[in-house]
RODO-2510 file (C-alpha; in nm, 4 decimals, decimal comma):
residues 294
     n   res          X          Y          Z
     1     m    10,3046    -0,4576     9,4213
     2     t    10,2297    -0,6617     9,0943
     3     p    10,0636    -0,4070     8,8100
     4     p     9,7803    -0,5506     8,6078
     5     t     9,8307    -0,7665     8,3301
     6     p     9,7693    -0,5638     8,0004
     7     p     9,5196    -0,7811     7,7810
     8     p     9,6218    -0,9367     7,4684
     9     p     9,7262    -0,7620     7,1733
    10     p     9,3878    -0,7414     6,8781
    11     p     9,4086    -0,9699     6,6288
    12     p     9,6547    -0,7613     6,3075
    13     d     9,3306    -0,7910     6,0411
    14     d     9,1058    -0,6314     6,3006
    15     p     9,0999    -0,2636     6,2596
    16     t     9,0768    -0,1048     6,6599
    17     v     9,0126     0,1925     6,8540
    18     v     9,2450     0,3015     7,1282
    19     t     9,0354     0,4606     7,3961
    20     p     9,3050     0,6747     7,6553
    21     a     9,3898     0,4629     7,9539
    22     g     9,1364     0,3251     8,1684
    23     r     8,8291     0,3356     7,9706
    24     r     8,7456    -0,0374     7,7397
    25     r     8,8423    -0,0418     7,3913
    26     e     8,5790    -0,0350     7,1304
    27     y     8,6400    -0,2511     6,8063
    28     v     8,5017    -0,0655     6,4750
    29     d     8,4051    -0,2609     6,1604
    30     e     8,5444    -0,1201     5,8434
    31     e     8,4024    -0,1750     5,5217
    32     v     8,6678    -0,1298     5,2086
    33     a     8,4923     0,0563     4,9407
    34     g     8,5667    -0,1579     4,5694
    35     p     8,6479     0,0045     4,2467
    36     p     8,3447     0,1829     4,1115
    37     p     8,1336     0,0146     3,8068
    38     v     8,2441     0,0910     3,4278
    39     v     7,9136     0,2648     3,2874
    40     r     7,9631     0,1486     2,9115
    41     p     7,7996     0,3366     2,6470
    42     y     7,4952     0,2521     2,4245
    43     p     7,5525     0,1209     2,1201
    44     w     7,5201     0,3366     1,7975
    45     w     7,2637     0,1474     1,6357
    46     l     7,0723     0,2362     1,9512
    47     w     7,0704     0,5569     1,8918
    48     v     7,0309     0,6088     1,4843
    49     l     6,6997     0,3835     1,5612
    50     a     6,5667     0,6353     1,8190
    51     g     6,6633     0,8681     1,5545
    52     i     6,4759     0,7489     1,2652
    53     f     6,1820     0,6514     1,5378
    54     l     6,0858     1,0557     1,6038
    55     a     6,1901     1,1710     1,2614
    56     l     5,8451     0,9392     1,1565
    57     a     5,7020     1,0489     1,4794
    58     i     5,7207     1,4300     1,3407
    59     l     5,6760     1,3329     1,0258
    60     f     5,2633     1,1640     1,1409
    61     g     5,2378     1,4475     1,3473
    62     v     5,2994     1,7633     1,0855
    63     l     5,0682     1,4971     0,8280
    64     w     4,8047     1,4897     1,0673
    65     w     4,8150     1,8011     1,1372
    66     m     4,8001     1,9027     0,7773
    67     e     4,4841     1,6348     0,7351
    68     r     4,3313     1,8295     1,0193
    69     n     4,3521     2,1470     0,8157
    70     d     4,2160     2,0367     0,4901
    71     t     3,9241     1,9295     0,6759
    72     k     3,5447     2,1490     0,7502
    73     d     3,2794     2,0969     0,9311
    74     v     2,9546     2,0050     0,8110
    75     p     2,6326     2,2421     0,8284
    76     s     2,3566     2,1854     0,9009
    77     l     2,1003     2,1623     0,6674
    78     v     1,7421     2,0106     0,8753
    79     g     1,4805     2,2619     0,8395
    80     l     1,6029     2,3807     0,5173
    81     n     1,4944     2,3172     0,1826
    82     a     1,6159     2,0991    -0,1089
    83     a     1,7321     2,4154    -0,2872
    84     q     1,8545     2,5628     0,0312
    85     a     2,0345     2,2931     0,1566
    86     r     2,2532     2,2656    -0,2276
    87     d     2,3398     2,5910    -0,1563
    88     k     2,4559     2,5652     0,1778
    89     a     2,7025     2,2668     0,1333
    90     s     2,7853     2,3500    -0,1829
    91     s     2,9415     2,6731    -0,0389
    92     d     3,1099     2,5137     0,2477
    93     g     3,2676     2,2712    -0,0056
    94     f     3,0412     1,9903    -0,0160
    95     t     2,8404     1,8330    -0,2261
    96     l     2,5006     1,7416    -0,1532
    97     e     2,3064     1,3598    -0,2266
    98     t     1,9398     1,3708    -0,1401
    99     l     1,6853     1,0754    -0,0701
   100     s     1,3309     1,1357    -0,0262
   101     r     1,0609     0,9144     0,2433
   102     p     0,7664     0,9950     0,3563
   103     s     0,6581     1,2083     0,7010
   104     g     0,4779     1,4490     0,8134
   105     q     0,6988     1,7590     0,7884
   106     p     0,6290     1,9739     0,4930
   107     a     0,7179     1,7633     0,1629
   108     g     1,0367     1,9518     0,0517
   109     t     1,1588     2,0044     0,3859
   110     v     1,5122     1,8600     0,4766
   111     i     1,4581     1,6190     0,8052
   112     d     1,7796     1,4356     0,8525
   113     q     2,1200     1,4525     0,7097
   114     a     2,4876     1,2366     0,7231
   115     p     2,6839     1,3133     0,8721
   116     q     2,5435     1,4992     1,1438
   117     a     2,5978     1,8774     1,1684
   118     g     2,9720     1,9837     1,3202
   119     a     3,1515     1,6320     1,1948
   120     g     3,4689     1,7322     1,0431
   121     l     3,5171     1,6456     0,6984
   122     e     3,7564     1,6636     0,3671
   123     s     3,6928     1,9621     0,1448
   124     g     3,4398     1,8327    -0,1567
   125     a     3,3043     1,5115     0,0202
   126     q     2,9462     1,3871    -0,0017
   127     v     2,6566     1,4889     0,2045
   128     m     2,3631     1,3171     0,2662
   129     a     2,0525     1,4618     0,3517
   130     v     1,7126     1,3072     0,3700
   131     i     1,4369     1,5190     0,2587
   132     s     1,0483     1,4740     0,3437
   133     g     0,7872     1,3142     0,0414
   134     g     0,4821     1,4331     0,2854
   135     q     0,3129     1,2086     0,4185
   136     a     0,2134     0,9298     0,2197
   137     q    -0,0965     0,9062    -0,0276
   138     v    -0,3567     0,7103    -0,0741
   139     t    -0,7143     0,6669    -0,3003
   140     v    -1,0243     0,7283    -0,1198
   141     p    -1,2576     0,4096    -0,2235
   142     k    -1,5790     0,4397    -0,3500
   143     l    -1,7848     0,5053    -0,0070
   144     t    -2,1511     0,5677    -0,1567
   145     g    -2,4097     0,3147    -0,1351
   146     s    -2,2481     0,1008     0,2091
   147     t    -2,3815     0,1750     0,5064
   148     a    -2,2487     0,4040     0,7281
   149     t    -2,0443     0,1209     0,9362
   150     a    -1,8734    -0,0264     0,6376
   151     a    -1,7461     0,2681     0,4914
   152     g    -1,6134     0,3346     0,8344
   153     q    -1,3947     0,0575     0,8134
   154     l    -1,2821     0,0612     0,5117
   155     l    -1,1420     0,4311     0,5640
   156     e    -0,9772     0,3114     0,8681
   157     s    -0,8396     0,0200     0,7017
   158     q    -0,6558     0,2569     0,4306
   159     g    -0,5010     0,5198     0,7386
   160     l    -0,7636     0,7386     0,6569
   161     q    -1,0890     0,8507     0,9263
   162     s    -1,4205     0,9795     0,8397
   163     t    -1,6873     1,1976     0,9512
   164     t    -2,0832     1,1799     0,9234
   165     r    -2,3438     1,3573     0,8657
   166     s    -2,7130     1,3305     0,8664
   167     v    -2,9188     1,3782     0,5204
   168     d    -3,2862     1,3577     0,4747
   169     s    -3,2954     1,1353     0,1466
   170     t    -3,5204     0,8823    -0,0384
   171     k    -3,2269     0,5965     0,0293
   172     p    -3,2789     0,3608     0,3242
   173     k    -3,1631     0,4894     0,6740
   174     g    -2,8053     0,4518     0,7236
   175     i    -2,7179     0,4826     0,3642
   176     v    -2,3829     0,7129     0,2517
   177     v    -2,5393     0,9222    -0,0212
   178     a    -2,2243     1,1088    -0,0722
   179     q    -1,9238     1,1563    -0,0129
   180     d    -1,6059     1,3983     0,0552
   181     p    -1,3218     1,4094    -0,1322
   182     p    -1,5120     1,1723    -0,4353
   183     e    -1,3162     0,8079    -0,4987
   184     g    -1,0349     0,7990    -0,6644
   185     t    -0,9061     1,1471    -0,5129
   186     k    -0,5326     1,1137    -0,3762
   187     v    -0,5345     1,2426    -0,0567
   188     a    -0,2269     1,1950     0,3054
   189     k    -0,2795     0,9479     0,5461
   190     g    -0,4668     1,0116     0,8241
   191     t    -0,6987     1,3103     0,6253
   192     s    -1,0882     1,2802     0,6964
   193     v    -1,3264     1,1841     0,4225
   194     g    -1,6809     1,3659     0,4602
   195     l    -1,9692     1,1305     0,4932
   196     a    -2,3641     1,2039     0,3928
   197     v    -2,5583     0,8963     0,5420
   198     s    -2,9138     0,9084     0,4746
   199     s    -3,2067     0,9635     0,7722
   200     g    -3,4588     0,8024     0,5854
   201     q    -3,6723     1,0411     0,6248
   202     g    -3,5814     1,2755     0,3554
   203     t    -3,8704     1,4945     0,1071
   204     v    -3,9070     1,5294    -0,2197
   205     k    -4,0436     1,7169    -0,4721
   206     v    -4,2735     1,5460    -0,7335
   207     p    -4,1106     1,6228    -1,1161
   208     a    -4,3371     1,7501    -1,4246
   209     v    -4,3975     1,4705    -1,5825
   210     q    -4,7208     1,5905    -1,8255
   211     g    -4,6754     1,5305    -2,1602
   212     t    -4,3115     1,3388    -2,1710
   213     a    -4,3914     1,0025    -2,2868
   214     q    -4,4181     0,6813    -2,0643
   215     a    -4,0674     0,6086    -2,0813
   216     d    -4,0228     0,8820    -2,0193
   217     a    -4,1964     1,0121    -1,6822
   218     v    -4,1424     0,6851    -1,5459
   219     s    -3,7867     0,7597    -1,5650
   220     a    -3,8083     1,1074    -1,3863
   221     i    -4,0333     1,0098    -1,0921
   222     t    -3,7990     0,7106    -1,0068
   223     k    -3,4809     0,9460    -0,9897
   224     a    -3,6517     1,1784    -0,7769
   225     g    -3,6625     0,8581    -0,5288
   226     l    -4,0939     0,8259    -0,5847
   227     v    -4,2595     0,5239    -0,7206
   228     p    -4,4514     0,5340    -1,0650
   229     v    -4,8070     0,4169    -1,0764
   230     v    -4,9660     0,4138    -1,4246
   231     i    -5,2566     0,3852    -1,5851
   232     q    -5,3606     0,3934    -1,9099
   233     v    -5,6679     0,6107    -1,9907
   234     p    -5,8811     0,6356    -2,3148
   235     s    -5,8182     0,9577    -2,4769
   236     q    -5,7913     1,1754    -2,7993
   237     q    -5,4384     1,2785    -2,7170
   238     a    -5,0946     1,1015    -2,8583
   239     e    -5,0723     0,7536    -2,7026
   240     g    -4,8609     0,6896    -2,4971
   241     n    -4,8072     1,0222    -2,3693
   242     v    -4,8289     1,1359    -1,9784
   243     i    -5,2189     1,3736    -1,9409
   244     a    -5,2297     1,3740    -1,6594
   245     q    -5,0395     1,3088    -1,3032
   246     d    -5,1206     1,3481    -0,9282
   247     p    -4,9604     1,4848    -0,7147
   248     a    -4,9091     1,7569    -0,9134
   249     p    -4,5737     1,9196    -1,0351
   250     n    -4,3125     2,0387    -0,7466
   251     q    -4,5398     1,9346    -0,4841
   252     p    -4,2773     1,8632    -0,1456
   253     v    -4,3979     1,4848    -0,0251
   254     r    -4,2250     1,2072     0,2166
   255     a    -3,9809     0,9926    -0,0074
   256     g    -4,0945     0,7121    -0,1668
   257     s    -4,4560     0,7959    -0,2079
   258     k    -4,6567     0,6651    -0,4989
   259     v    -4,7085     0,9399    -0,7653
   260     r    -5,0153     0,8394    -0,9932
   261     i    -4,9808     0,9471    -1,3858
   262     n    -5,2885     0,8741    -1,6464
   263     v    -5,1310     0,7431    -1,9935
   264     s    -5,3194     0,7907    -2,3496
   265     g    -5,4631     0,4520    -2,5044
   266     g    -5,6034     0,6355    -2,7433
   267     p    -5,9387     0,6630    -2,8741
   268     a    -6,0473     0,2685    -2,8935
   269     s    -6,4096     0,1212    -2,7940
   270     t    -6,2582    -0,1796    -2,5637
   271     q    -5,9271    -0,0498    -2,3720
   272     t    -5,7037    -0,2162    -2,2130
   273     q    -5,6490    -0,0571    -1,9307
   274     t    -5,2695    -0,1093    -1,7232
   275     v    -5,1808     0,0095    -1,3699
   276     t    -4,8019    -0,0076    -1,3259
   277     t    -4,6423     0,0562    -1,0005
   278     s    -4,2443     0,0585    -1,0337
   279     q    -4,0747     0,0035    -0,6582
   280     t    -3,7280     0,0784    -0,7782
   281     e    -3,5007     0,1342    -1,0954
   282     t    -3,5787    -0,2642    -1,1433
   283     e    -3,8010    -0,3746    -1,0551
   284     t    -4,1560    -0,2858    -1,2042
   285     t    -4,5082    -0,4615    -1,1310
   286     a    -4,8200    -0,3660    -1,3445
   287     t    -5,1557    -0,5165    -1,3755
   288     t    -5,4159    -0,4514    -1,6660
   289     v    -5,7568    -0,4633    -1,6098
   290     t    -5,9952    -0,4427    -1,9912
   291     t    -6,3020    -0,2458    -2,0186
   292     t    -6,4846    -0,1954    -2,2300
   293     t    -6,6543     0,1721    -2,3489
   294     p    -6,9782     0,1817    -2,4486
***
């Protein structure tokens, strides 16, 4: 029997693995490692540059830390008065500047500040405080003599309020006869001004005018809110003096009532009788009647 033909030998450049006889041969590829890469060192100037940057970073950090240690927290000043706020800022190492503005807070109280409390600020720096100047002031206008409606509108236009009460007066109904505060007074905006308004149904006392001159009597009666009626009559008393009046002095009468006064015309045989009725302080009507005394 002829023996089997052996397989051909592998190529000389192929690595082989020889297995025992009777088993299949297996070929294994093997990689041949090359020389290790060459590691080049960093250039010397790069190390110097990195050192400079590191030194600068350390320097800036130290300076920042030193500056931070030199700052202080701004104190809270809101709610203090101006003197207290100045003392507080000074004790904490700051200077204080103030400005004033109108406010509903009590006058002289700190209502705002800059920087706000808790902010970091260098010692000796300036802190600004806003001081309340109180509410804005306005001047009370003249209201007497005007109607209650017009007075209320005028007060509202100036930021004021009004309260009214009805009083007996000789003035026509609805006319303001008194005000509180009086005109020219400085008050805060929002202040209420009291108005006394005529009811048109007042009573007054008749002034005592007997024995006075006619002009004085007419003036007194008119100022009392009454209407004088002057009648000249013959008399032995001084001419022009009031010798009688009706109603009697101090008698209460309705506002606008008439008061008759008899004025001496002197002891003449032919007497000119003049009846004068005063309607207002600026309007007077007179009727003259000539009579003959036998």
